[in-house]
C-alpha positions in Angstrom: 1.9 -5.1 -68.8 5.3 -6.6 -69.5 6.6 -8.8 -67.0 10.2 -9.9 -67.0 10.4 -14.2 -66.7 13.8 -14.3 -64.6 12.8 -11.3 -62.6 9.8 -13.0 -61.4 12.0 -16.5 -60.6 14.1 -14.1 -58.9 11.3 -12.4 -57.0 10.0 -16.2 -55.9 13.2 -17.4 -54.9 14.1 -14.5 -52.4 10.5 -15.0 -51.0 10.3 -18.7 -50.6 14.0 -18.2 -49.3 12.9 -15.4 -46.8 9.5 -17.5 -45.8 10.8 -20.6 -45.3 13.0 -20.1 -42.1 10.4 -17.9 -40.9 7.7 -20.4 -40.8 10.0 -23.1 -39.3 10.7 -20.5 -36.7 7.0 -20.1 -36.0 6.0 -23.4 -35.9 9.1 -24.5 -33.8 8.2 -21.7 -31.2 4.4 -22.7 -31.6 5.3 -26.2 -30.7 7.6 -25.4 -28.0 4.7 -23.5 -26.6 2.2 -25.8 -26.8 4.4 -28.2 -25.0 4.6 -26.3 -22.1 1.1 -25.9 -21.7 0.5 -29.5 -21.8 3.0 -30.3 -18.8 0.9 -32.2 -16.4 1.2 -31.8 -13.0 3.7 -34.2 -12.1 6.2 -32.9 -14.7 6.2 -29.4 -13.3 6.5 -31.0 -9.9 9.5 -32.8 -10.7 11.2 -29.7 -12.9 10.5 -27.7 -9.4 12.6 -30.2 -7.5 15.2 -30.9 -9.4 15.5 -26.7 -9.8 15.3 -26.5 -5.9 17.8 -29.7 -5.1 20.6 -27.3 -7.4 19.6 -23.9 -6.1 19.7 -25.0 -2.2 22.4 -28.1 -2.3 19.6 -30.3 -1.3 20.6 -33.7 0.0 19.4 -36.9 -1.8 16.5 -37.8 1.3 15.9 -33.8 1.0 15.3 -34.4 -2.7 13.0 -37.2 -2.2 10.7 -35.8 0.4 10.8 -32.3 -2.1 9.7 -34.0 -4.9 7.2 -36.1 -2.5 5.9 -33.2 -1.4 5.2 -31.4 -4.9 3.9 -34.3 -6.8 0.9 -34.7 -4.1 0.3 -31.2 -3.7 1.1 -30.0 -7.4 -1.5 -33.1 -8.5 -4.3 -31.4 -5.7 -3.8 -27.8 -6.6 -4.5 -29.0 -10.3 -7.7 -31.1 -9.4 -8.9 -28.2 -7.6 -8.4 -25.6 -10.1 -9.8 -27.8 -12.7 -13.3 -28.1 -10.4 -13.0 -24.4 -10.4 -13.1 -24.3 -13.7 -15.5 -26.9 -14.8 -17.8 -25.3 -12.4 -17.4 -21.9 -14.4 -16.0 -20.1 -11.7 -14.7 -16.9 -13.3 -13.4 -14.7 -10.2 -9.4 -14.5 -10.3 -9.8 -14.2 -6.3 -10.9 -18.2 -6.4 -8.3 -19.6 -8.4 -5.9 -17.3 -6.1 -7.3 -18.4 -3.1 -6.7 -22.0 -4.1 -3.1 -21.3 -5.5 -2.1 -19.7 -2.4 -3.4 -22.2 0.0 -1.7 -25.0 -1.6 1.0 -22.8 -1.5 1.0 -22.4 1.6 0.8 -26.4 2.4 4.6 -26.9 0.4 5.8 -24.0 2.3 4.9 -25.7 5.5 6.2 -29.2 4.5 9.5 -27.6 3.3 10.2 -25.8 6.7 9.8 -29.4 8.3 12.6 -30.4 5.5 14.7 -28.0 4.6 17.5 -26.7 7.1 17.5 -23.2 8.7 19.8 -21.9 6.5 18.3 -23.7 3.5 14.8 -22.4 4.4 16.0 -18.8 4.5 17.1 -18.9 0.7 14.4 -20.7 -0.1 12.4 -17.7 1.4 14.6 -15.0 -0.7 13.8 -16.8 -3.8 10.1 -16.8 -3.3 10.2 -13.1 -2.3 8.8 -14.0 0.9 11.8 -13.0 2.9 10.9 -10.8 6.0 13.2 -7.6 7.4 14.4 -10.0 10.2 15.5 -12.7 8.0 16.8 -10.8 5.3 19.5 -9.2 8.1 20.3 -13.1 9.3 20.9 -14.1 5.8 23.1 -11.2 4.8 25.2 -12.0 8.0 25.1 -15.9 7.4 26.3 -14.7 3.5 29.3 -12.9 4.9 30.3 -15.8 7.2 30.1 -18.2 4.5 31.9 -16.2 1.9 34.5 -15.5 4.6 34.4 -18.8 5.0 35.2 -19.7 1.0 37.7 -17.3 1.3 39.7 -19.4 3.5 39.1 -22.6 2.2 41.0 -21.4 -0.9 43.8 -19.7 0.9 44.4 -23.4 2.1 
C-alpha cells in the first residue's frame, strides 16, 4: 500500500491539534472534580456561610454565628457519616437519618440567629416553607417591593 508522506504529516498534525486541547479540557475537568471531592467540612461550611450571608443579607454578628454553627455541625455530620461508612453500613436510610438529624440541628440554631424575615427566606431556599409561611412571605415581599419603589422616587 502506498502512503503519501506529506498527507501522513498533515493527518498527524490535525489529530494532534484536536486531541491535545480535548485532553487538556478533560484533565482540567477531572482536576476540578477532584478538588470538589476533597473539600473539608470546614471549607464547605465556610462557603455555605458566605452564600447565606449574601442571600439573606446577614449582619456581621449573624454571619459569625451562622459560620460557627456550620463549622461545628458540618464537622459533626461528617464524622458521623464517616463512622457509618467505616462500619460498612450500606443502607441509604441510615445515611439520610444522620443528614436529617444534623440539618434539623442547624435549622434550630439558625432560627435563633436569623430574623423572622430571614428565616422565611431561608426556609423558602431550602424548600421547607409551609403554605402559611409562603402567604406571609409573599405579602412581605409586596410591601418590600412597594417600599423600594417609593425609595427610588424620593
